[in-house]
N, C-alpha and C positions, 0 to 999 in steps of 0.2 A: 371556579371548577372546586366541588368538594372534596378536602383532602382527609388523610388520614390524621390530620391532626388540626383542632379547630384554628390555633394561633402559631403557624409557622414560626421557627425560631428566627430571632435577628442574626445578621452576620457574624457581627464579634463574640456570638454564643458559640459558633463552630467553625468559623474560618480561620482565626488563628492557630488553633489544633490542627487544622486541617493541612495550612500552610507548612507546619513544621512536618508533617509525613511526606509530602511532597517536595520538600527542599532536600529533605534526607535521600530519599530514594532517587530523585534527579541526580542528586549530587555524587551518589556511590556510581550511579548507571554511566555518569561523565566520567568520572575517575576510571572505572573499569576500560571505558571507548578509548582513553589515553593509552592504554598498552594493549589494546585489541591486535593480536599478531594475523590477522586474517585479512586478504586482500577483499576491494570493494567486489561486490557480485554484480554480476552482468546487468542487472536490472540498474542497479545504482550508478554505475558510471554511464550508463544510457541514461538517466535522470540527471546528472551532473551535465552531460553533454546538451542535453536539451537546452539548460540554464546560460550555456554558452551562445545558443543560439536563438535568442528569446523570439516568440512566437505567441499568438492566441490558440494554438492547438499541436499536437503533434501526431505522429502516426498511430498510435494505439491508446493515446491518453490523453486528459485535458491538460492544460499547461500549468498548474498551479506549482506542482511539484519543481519543475524546472526553475520557477520563478524564487521559490522560497530557498534552493541550494545556492542560486546565481546571488540572492541577497546576504545570504550568512558568509559564503566564500568572501565576497568583494566587502562586507564589512571585516571580516577577519583577515584578511589579506594574504587568504593562504587556501588551496585546492584540496590540502591534506586531507584525507580518509576520515581523520578527526571530525573536520569542519563540513563534511558531505554527509555524515550522519548524525551528527551533533543536534539537530533539529527535533529529532525522534524524541528523545528523552523529553527533552522541553516540553513539546506539545503533547506527550502522553500527560505529563504532570496539568497542562492547564486543563485538559478534557477531564482529567480525574474532579478537580476543583470546579468545573461547571457541572458535572453529573451529581457532585456533592451538592450544588446550590438547589439542583432539580430536587434530588432526596430528601432536602433539607423541608422546602415548599410541598412536598406530597406527604412527608412519614414524621421526619422530625429530627433534633439535633444529632440522636444517637445515629440514626440511619445516614445521615449524611457522612458523618467519620466512618463508617463502614462501609459506605462505596467508594469513597476516596481510597480507603485503603485495600478493599477487594480489587477495584480497578486497575490499582497499582501492580497488583499481584498476577493479574491475570497472562495465562502463557503469551497471547498475542501481544500483548501492550509489553511483556519482556523481550518478545524478537523485536517489537518495531520500536522499541528504545535503543537498541544496538546496531539495526539496520535498516536503513531509509525505506519508505514503501509510500504509495499511494494512501493505503489506510490510514497510515500515521498523520498525514498531512489533512486527509478529510475528518479526520477523529473530531478535533475542538468545534470545527463547524458544524458538524453534524450535530454534537451535543449541545452547542448555544443555539441552535434551531428548534431542537426538542425544548427547550428551558424557556426561551421565547414565546413558543407554541402554548405552554400550559401559563405563563403569565398573561397572555392575550386574554386567555378565558377568563382571567380575574379581573383583570384591567380594563380591557376593551377597549385600550387605547391605540391609535393607529400608528405611532411610534415603535409599540411592540410588536405591531404585524410586520411592519416593514422590516423589523430585525429579524422576522423569521425567516420573510423571503431573501434578505440579504447574505443570512448565515446558510441557508440552504443552497443558494446559488453558490456561496464560494465553497460548500463540500461538492459541489457538483464539478467545480472546475477544478477540484481534487480528484474526484474520482467519478465516475458515471455509476457507480454503486448508489449515490447519494441520492436518486430517483425515487429509491425506497421510501424515502422521508416523506415523499408526496402522497405514496399509496397508503403509507401507516397513516398520516394525519388524516387523509379522506375517508379511512375507515373510522378511527377516532370520532372524526367529526359526525359521521353518520350514525354511530352504535352508541356515542357518549354525548347526549344532547348539551350537557354542561359544557361541553369541550368546544362548541359552535361558537367561532367568533363573530358572527355578523356578516352579511353579506360585503359591507364596506371594507370591513379588516380583511377579507378574503381576497378580495379584488387588490388590495393593497400587498397582502403577501405574495400573489401571482406576480404582479408588477415588478414587485423587488426581485423574486426569483428570474424573471425575464432578463431585467434589466443586466443581472450581473452574468448570466450565461448567454448573452446576445452575441459577445465577441467569438467564442467560441463557436457559436452556430453558425456565422457569418465564415469562420476559418473552413467550418466542414464543406459547408455548399460551395466554397470557392476552391476545395480540394478534394473534389469529387466522393465526397461524403468518406473520408479514409478511414476516421475510427469507425464509423457507421458499419462499415465493410470488415473491418479488423474484428467487433463485435461478435458478426455474422459468425466470423470464422471460429472464434472461440466456443460461441452456442455448438456449432457442428451440427446438429440435426436439422437446422435451419436450411443449410445448404445440401447436407447428405442424406436426410432422412433420420425418426426417430430409431433408435435400439430398444428403449424400454428394458432397461440393464439394470434389474433387481440388486444384482451384486453391487454395482456401480452406487447404486444410491444408499445401500447399507455400509459402503466404503466411506462416503461423504458425512453421512451422518456420524459415524463412527469418529472421525478424525474432528468433529465438533467437540468432542470431550479434551481432543487436545490441544484445540483453540482457545476455548471457554474455561477449561478446566473440567474435572471429572464432577466434582461437587455442584460447581454453579451449574453445569450443562443439566443435571439431573433434577437440581430445584428448578430451571425455567421451564423444563418438558411439566414437571409438577405444577408449576405456576399457570402454564398454559391451559392445563385442565381444570382448573378449580378458579378462577375469575371470582372475587366478593366486592370489593367498593370498585367506585366509576374511575379511583385512581388505578388501581389493577386493572381494570378492565381498557383504560386508556394505554397503559405500559403494555400491554398486551398484544393491543392493535398495533401501536407503533413501532414494536419489534418482530412481530411474525411475517410481514412480507417478504424481507430479504430472504428468510431461512426456507419458506415455502418454496418463494421460487427458484431459489438456487437446488432446492430439493426435488423439484420436477426438471431442471435441467440436468441433472446427477441421473435422473432415469431416464432420459432420453438419450443423454451421450456422455458426458463427462463434467465433473466440477473441482474446481482445486479447493480446497479447505478454506482459503481465506475471501472468497468469495460471500460468502454470508456473514460478514465482519459487522455491518450497519446492523444487525440483529442484537446485537451485544452492547450498545449505548444505552438504549432505554433498558434492554435485559439484565444490566446489571443493576440499576435501580429495582428491576423486580425482584431480582433473585434476592437483593438484603431484605425486601418487603415479606417474601414469604419464608426465608430460612430463621428458624430458632437462634439464639446465641451461640450455641454451641456450633449449631451447622456453621456459622459465620467461622469461629474460630478454626474450624477443621479444614473450611474452603481455604481459609488465608494461610494456614501454616503447610497445607499440602501446596497450593500454587507456590508458596515461598519457596520450596526447594527447587524450583524449576527456576525461580527469578533470582536466587542466589547462583544456581548452577552455570547457567548460560554464560554469565559475564565471566567468570572463572574460566569455562572451557575455552572463550575465546583470547584470554592471555597465555593459557597454558600449551595452545596449538604449539607443535603436533601432538601433542599428549591430547587423551589419551588414544590408543588406537583401536582398530575395528578391525580383527585380522591382521592384514600387514600394511593396511592404509590408517590414516587419522581418521577420526571419526568424522570429523567437520573437512574431509579431503576435498569436498567440492567449493569450499570456500579458500582454497591454497592454489600456489601457481600460477596464477593468471597473471600478475604482473611480470613474472620471471619469463614466461612465454612472450610477453610482450616487448620487454627489455631485450630478449634474444631475437627477435624478428627487427625491431629498429636498429640494433647493432649490426645484423646483417643486411638490411636495406641501407645503412649509411657505409659500409664497407664497399658494397657492390653499386652504389650511387643508383638507386633504383626506387620508384615509387612502389609502394607495398598495394596489392590487392586481394582480396578474401572473399568469399561468401558468405563465411562463418560471423552469425550477428554476434556472438559470445567473444569471439577473438578481435572484430572489428571495434566494439564498445569499448574491449579493454584498451586497445592500440591507440585510440582517440585520446583515453584518458593518461595512460602512462607516457604517451608522446607529445603532451601537450607544450613542453618546452624542447620539443625537437623538430627540426628541421626536416622531416621526412612526409611526402606526400600520400595520403592514404584514401583507398577507394574500396569502395563494393564492387563485385563482379555485377555487368551489366545484365539487365534482365530483359525478357521479353513480356509483354501484359502487365496486371497490376503487380506494383513492388511487393516483395516479400517482407522490408524492413523499413523503418526510417532510414536507415543508411544506403539501401537500393534505392527509394524514394528522394534522397537529396544527395546523396555522395556516390552515385554510380560513377563509374570510370568512364570519362569524355570519350566521344569517338574521335576527337581530333588527337589522341594523345598515340605516339607512334614510337617503334623501337621496344626496347626489351622492358619488362615489369617483374617485378618479385611476386609470384603468385604463393599464398598460403594454402593449403586444401586439405580436408580431411578424405582419407581412403584414397581413391584413384585421383591420378593429377587431371587436370582438365584439357592441359595442352601439352604435346612434346615441347620438351626444351630441356636445360641443364639442371640436375639436381646440385642444391646448395645444402651445405652440413651449417649445424651452429644453432638449430632450435633446442631450447632448454623445456624437456617435457615434465615436469614438476607436479604435485597436488591433483589436480582436476584432469590434467594432461596427461599423466604418468604412462596409462596404458592406451594413450588415443594414437593411430595412426595418421602422423601430421607430415605433411611434405613441403617445401621449400623449392620453390622451381623458377627459374630465370627462363620467360616465355616472352613470345612477339605479343605485344599487345591486340594487334588485330585479329589474332588467334581467338580471342576472347568475345569478339564480336561475332566471330562465324558459327559459335555454339549455339 
């Protein structure tokens, strides 16, 4: 493939400096993480719990995040929040180096270093380095698939083509949004002739991808297409019809300036409008499918800000390609403010305050509530039942070393969560149980005192009630 530099730099011309940048950034983030005062969020404890129940798929996501957390916590010999979150900073550091290699191949040494530095400073990377998510697990594999896709265009080696498929498959096993790499690669092969790998290599890529994802495909087929159904629920308009809400679209697009950074996002839009070289066009086509599809989704129903993260792996290199030096410096400086502020805030919570609540209130009080529920259950010698996913997720994590039985409220029809799917209250349990509920109490019973309502639960109407288990099946 024709690059913007005739002779790409060797690794030793940019990698040592890039490694210093990554080691410093990752090291500082891990140091801050060691003093983080926030509780694990509901999604984080759910991912940890998946790792305790290893499988080829889960209710709402593919399995790789559970596997990674399980591997790290087993190696560390600890399930502490630090080790649950630790992979984030490390994996984003690895992703920065891979994207640096991609930039070196396409643009040159300076671009490689700027790509590494800019990626490390991006808002979604700063957040993903202190709170574990499927985006973070997907990132290095997605970036590696992009790198080997361009390598294949140059080398035409089957081994490089196989690497594309394997890494794309691993990205898909981390998050289904990795499917966008297939769309981007297809568009690039059609409209950038030099990126076409040849039919043999294309077949090798597809075979490698299919091989890696096959366990999850089989899991879905044997579990009533659970994650497909959940994805349709998220799409909303698939089941309930499109809303065509322009305000929702504008809100989503505005949120991307917060996800990717103000200057990088503005530069990315500019880059989309003025493609020049083959490398430029290839990066546009590799990055645009995710943000286009999610923008359409936001118009039809709703879309969360992180749903288009796949845009920004090729997008980071593209931004470095089009920004002048002063623009790169400005982007790095502006992003750097958040990159420094976020870990500081995590250390200083509950300060600062927003009104009468901590600014990060939603990340506080979760473990305190769980401890109070577990203590109450032990005192009353009762199993705990709740229909609230947030509460149940944290109960499994906080109560991992305590002998308290935990169950989801029994449901009819398609289960509403991983817990309802796999840990619903068995019908053969008789006698009293401790029900924790929000709002109305589901069954008549005896109210119990002792719940701690701090942080995110401070203004929530929570009830702890001793009820007969049979009542829950009658509802």
